[in-house]
C-alpha positions in Angstrom: -111.3 27.1 52.6 -109.1 28.6 55.3 -106.2 26.4 53.8 -107.0 28.2 50.3 -107.3 31.6 51.8 -104.0 31.0 53.8 -102.0 30.1 50.0 -103.7 33.7 48.2 -102.9 36.1 51.8 -99.2 34.4 51.4 -98.9 35.1 47.5 -100.7 38.9 48.2 -99.8 40.0 51.7 -96.7 37.9 52.8 -97.2 37.6 56.3 -94.9 36.9 58.8 -91.4 38.7 57.5 -88.5 38.6 59.8 -88.4 42.1 60.8 -85.3 43.2 63.0 -86.0 42.7 66.7 -85.9 46.6 67.4 -87.9 47.3 64.1 -90.7 44.9 65.0 -91.0 46.1 68.3 -91.5 49.5 67.5 -94.0 48.5 64.4 -96.0 46.1 66.6 -96.5 48.3 69.1 -97.6 51.1 66.6 -100.1 48.5 64.8 -102.0 47.1 68.0 -102.1 50.4 69.5 -100.5 49.9 73.0 -101.6 52.8 75.1 -99.2 54.8 77.2 -101.0 54.3 80.5 -99.4 54.8 83.9 -100.8 54.0 87.5 -101.9 56.9 89.0 -103.2 57.8 92.6 -101.9 54.8 94.1 -103.3 53.5 97.3 -102.6 51.1 99.7 -106.3 49.9 100.7 -105.2 47.2 103.4 -102.4 44.9 104.8 -102.2 41.9 106.2 -99.7 38.9 106.9 -99.9 35.3 106.4 -97.8 32.4 107.8 -94.4 33.9 106.1 -96.0 36.4 103.7 -96.7 40.2 103.7 -99.3 41.3 101.4 -100.4 44.9 100.4 -103.9 45.4 98.6 -103.2 48.4 96.4 -105.6 50.0 94.0 -104.8 52.9 91.2 -106.3 54.2 88.3 -105.3 54.0 84.9 -107.6 57.1 83.4 -110.8 54.8 82.7 -112.9 52.2 84.2 -113.1 51.2 87.6 -109.7 51.2 90.1 -107.4 48.2 89.4 -106.8 46.3 92.3 -103.4 44.3 92.8 -101.9 42.2 95.2 -98.0 42.9 96.3 -97.1 39.9 97.9 -93.4 39.7 99.5 -91.4 37.3 102.1 -92.6 38.6 105.6 -89.3 39.7 107.6 -87.2 40.7 104.3 -84.8 43.5 104.4 -83.7 45.5 101.5 -84.7 46.0 97.9 -85.8 42.5 96.8 -86.0 41.5 92.9 -89.5 41.8 91.3 -91.8 40.1 89.2 -94.8 41.1 87.3 -97.3 37.8 87.7 -99.8 37.8 85.3 -103.0 36.0 85.6 -104.4 33.6 82.6 -107.3 34.1 80.4 -109.0 30.4 81.2 -112.5 31.7 80.4 -112.5 33.1 84.2 -112.9 36.9 83.9 -115.1 37.3 87.4 -111.8 36.9 88.9 -108.0 37.9 87.8 -105.3 38.3 90.2 -107.3 35.9 92.4 -106.5 32.8 90.1 -102.6 33.3 90.8 -102.4 34.8 94.1 -103.9 34.9 97.5 -105.5 37.9 99.4 -107.0 37.9 103.0 -109.7 35.7 102.2 -109.8 32.1 101.2 -110.2 31.8 97.5 -113.5 30.6 96.2 -114.3 27.2 94.7 -114.4 28.3 90.9 -110.4 29.8 91.8 -109.6 26.3 93.5 -111.1 24.4 90.7 -108.9 26.2 88.4 -105.7 26.3 89.9 -106.3 22.7 90.6 -106.5 22.4 86.9 -103.9 24.7 85.5 -101.3 25.4 88.2 -100.9 22.3 90.2 -103.6 23.7 92.7 -101.2 26.1 93.9 -101.1 30.1 93.7 -98.1 30.6 92.4 -97.5 34.1 93.2 -97.6 33.3 96.9 -95.0 30.6 96.1 -92.7 32.7 94.2 -92.6 35.5 96.8 -91.7 33.1 99.4 -88.4 32.2 97.0 -87.7 35.7 97.8 -89.2 38.0 95.5 -91.3 40.6 95.8 -94.7 39.7 93.7 -96.9 42.2 91.9 -100.5 40.6 90.8 -103.0 42.9 89.2 -106.4 42.9 87.2 -106.4 43.9 83.5 -109.2 45.3 81.6 -112.1 42.6 81.8 -111.1 40.7 84.7 -111.8 41.0 88.6 -111.9 44.7 89.4 -111.6 45.8 86.1 -114.7 43.4 84.8 -117.7 45.0 82.8 -121.2 45.1 84.8 -122.9 42.6 82.7 -126.7 41.4 83.1 -126.0 37.7 84.2 -129.5 35.9 83.7 -130.4 33.7 87.2 -129.7 29.8 86.6 -128.0 26.9 87.9 -124.2 27.4 88.9 -122.8 30.2 90.9 -122.9 33.5 90.3 -119.1 33.4 89.1 -119.6 31.0 86.7 -123.2 32.3 85.1 -120.8 36.3 84.9 -118.2 34.1 83.0 -120.5 32.5 80.5 -121.7 36.3 80.1 -118.3 37.5 79.8 -117.3 35.2 77.0 -120.2 36.1 74.8 -119.1 40.0 75.3 -115.2 39.5 74.4 -115.6 40.5 70.5 -117.7 43.4 72.2 -114.7 44.3 74.1 -112.5 43.9 70.6 -114.4 46.0 68.4 -114.8 48.6 70.6 -110.9 48.6 71.1 -110.8 48.2 67.2 -113.2 51.1 66.6 -111.2 53.4 68.5 -108.0 52.6 67.4 -106.4 50.3 69.6 -106.7 46.5 70.2 -107.7 44.4 73.3 -104.5 43.5 73.3 -103.1 47.0 73.1 -104.7 48.3 76.1 -104.1 45.3 78.2 -100.5 45.6 77.5 -100.7 49.4 78.6 -102.0 48.6 81.7 -99.4 45.6 82.2 -96.8 48.4 81.0 -98.0 50.7 84.0 -98.0 48.1 86.6 -94.7 47.0 85.8 -93.4 50.7 85.9 -95.0 51.5 89.6 -93.4 48.0 90.8 -90.1 49.3 89.6 -90.6 52.7 91.0 -90.5 51.1 94.4 -87.8 51.4 96.6 -88.0 48.1 97.9 -87.9 46.3 94.5 -84.7 45.8 92.5 -84.8 44.5 89.0 -88.0 43.2 87.4 -89.4 40.6 85.7 -92.5 38.9 84.4 -94.3 35.8 84.0 -97.6 34.0 83.3 -99.6 31.2 81.7 -101.5 30.7 78.9 -103.7 34.3 78.4 -100.7 35.4 81.2 -98.1 34.0 78.9 -99.3 36.0 76.2 -99.3 39.4 78.5 -96.1 38.2 79.5 -94.5 37.9 75.6 -96.4 41.4 75.0 -94.8 43.0 78.0 -91.1 41.9 77.3 -91.4 43.0 73.6 -92.5 46.7 74.7 -90.8 47.4 77.9 -87.2 47.4 77.4 -86.6 47.5 81.6 -88.1 44.1 82.0 -85.1 41.8 82.4 -86.3 38.5 82.2 -89.4 36.9 80.7 -91.3 33.3 81.3 -93.8 32.5 78.7 -95.5 29.1 79.8 -98.0 27.5 77.4 -98.6 29.9 75.0 -96.2 29.7 72.2 -96.6 28.5 68.5 -96.5 30.2 65.4 -99.5 31.3 64.2 -99.7 29.7 60.5 -99.9 26.4 62.0 -103.1 27.5 63.7 -105.1 28.3 60.5 -108.2 25.8 60.2 -107.6 23.8 63.7 -106.7 25.9 66.8 -107.3 29.5 65.9 -110.9 29.4 67.4 -109.5 28.1 70.9 -107.9 31.6 71.8 -108.8 34.7 73.1 -109.4 38.0 70.8 -106.3 39.3 72.6 -104.0 36.8 70.8 -105.0 38.6 67.5 -104.4 42.1 67.1 -104.7 43.5 64.0 -101.7 43.8 62.0 -99.4 41.9 63.7 -99.0 39.1 61.0 -98.2 41.6 58.7 -95.0 42.4 60.5 -94.0 39.0 62.3 -95.2 35.9 63.6 -96.2 35.4 67.6 -92.7 33.8 68.5 -90.9 36.7 66.4 -92.3 39.2 68.3 -92.2 37.3 71.7 -87.7 36.7 70.9 -87.8 40.4 69.6 -86.3 41.4 73.1 -83.3 39.0 72.1 -80.6 39.1 73.3 -82.7 40.0 76.9 -83.3 36.7 78.8 -86.3 34.6 77.9 -87.9 31.1 78.9 -90.4 29.5 77.1 -91.9 26.6 78.7 -93.6 24.3 76.0 -96.7 21.9 77.3 -96.1 19.0 74.7 -99.7 17.9 75.1 -101.3 20.8 74.9 -104.7 20.7 73.5 -104.9 24.6 72.4 -101.5 24.7 70.2 -100.2 22.1 67.5 -96.8 20.3 68.4 -95.9 21.3 64.7 -96.6 25.1 66.0 -94.8 24.7 69.0 -91.6 23.4 67.1 -91.8 25.7 64.6 -91.8 28.8 67.3 -89.1 27.0 69.0 -87.0 27.3 65.7 -87.8 31.0 65.1 -87.0 31.7 68.6 -83.6 30.0 68.7 -82.7 31.8 65.3 -83.6 35.0 67.0 -81.0 34.3 69.7 -78.7 32.8 67.8 -76.1 35.3 68.8 -77.2 34.4 72.6 -78.2 31.0 72.9 -77.7 30.9 76.8 -80.2 33.6 77.1 -82.9 31.6 75.4 -84.4 28.4 77.8 -86.6 26.3 76.1 -88.6 23.8 78.5 -90.6 20.9 76.7 -92.6 18.7 79.1 -94.8 16.0 78.2 -98.0 17.8 80.1 -101.5 19.2 78.9 -102.1 23.0 79.3 -100.6 23.7 82.3 -98.2 26.0 84.8 -97.9 22.8 87.3 -95.6 23.2 90.3 -92.6 21.6 88.6 -92.8 23.9 86.0 -93.0 26.5 88.2 -90.1 26.1 90.4 -88.1 25.4 87.0 -88.8 29.1 86.3 -88.5 30.5 89.8 -84.9 29.3 89.7 -84.4 30.6 86.3 -85.7 34.1 87.7 -83.6 34.2 90.7 -80.4 33.5 88.4 -81.7 36.3 85.8 -82.7 39.2 88.6 -79.5 38.1 90.9 -77.9 41.2 91.6 
């Protein structure tokens, strides 16, 4: 049925046009209802040192909901402005935690976070590992995660409170998406607005120089949107979050968050079109060739689409193909760190 529906929509609506990059970025931002948010009333809640890192826990408001909590990590004895990276936490079906999935604070990570890191990040908190390479790294919660999560009624039962919350939050995500749509924005548009605010705050700090961003899976989705909508983001890493939409139809659509399907985007371009609309600005895409969330043909088509958009600046597009499952493991992290260091130097 969906294959037949795809044929009808292709004939009548002509999805996935190849709009020029600047036009696509502007049209997609409007279609998704990306909010113009700022990090207001920024507070330093506490600071700490852990080995060779210095950390700040920050909070701010974007004008609605609970205050956003964030970790800013940098080398303990660093002097002068450092290149900055907005580290974007994944979805992973875990909304109890946000930034903690990729960044350590003063407390030990929870068992649930440790479990996720082992499965998706090679057991490493990549924001801290990146900070140790000489970066100022900001990891913040976004709408529906961590400090920005919803107060849901979580029934008792087996498992931890965090695991039970995540089951309830899974069934609540469509409610978030519907409210956003009814308000003229989208789940992706709100999250992108919060990420834009975080990136602008990081750039505003006198101890931070050029800024890039990086994320896995849902964090890669957010990195792609941030890179498309913020022209001051110098370099973008999208890990295990790349495929054409058309190759997901009938087999893989159900595996992804509502954030991946902002209303109206396919009438403007395919997902790789939007991510590559920043061309010729630097972009790294890491393809996990045993990724259970994306078909190989979708990843190959996306690579071709991105390559075409970077035809005049092929050196600015770094494609990494790895025979791994859905993950951002240590070797791929290190590859991304080296590339970010090169792109953000100076």
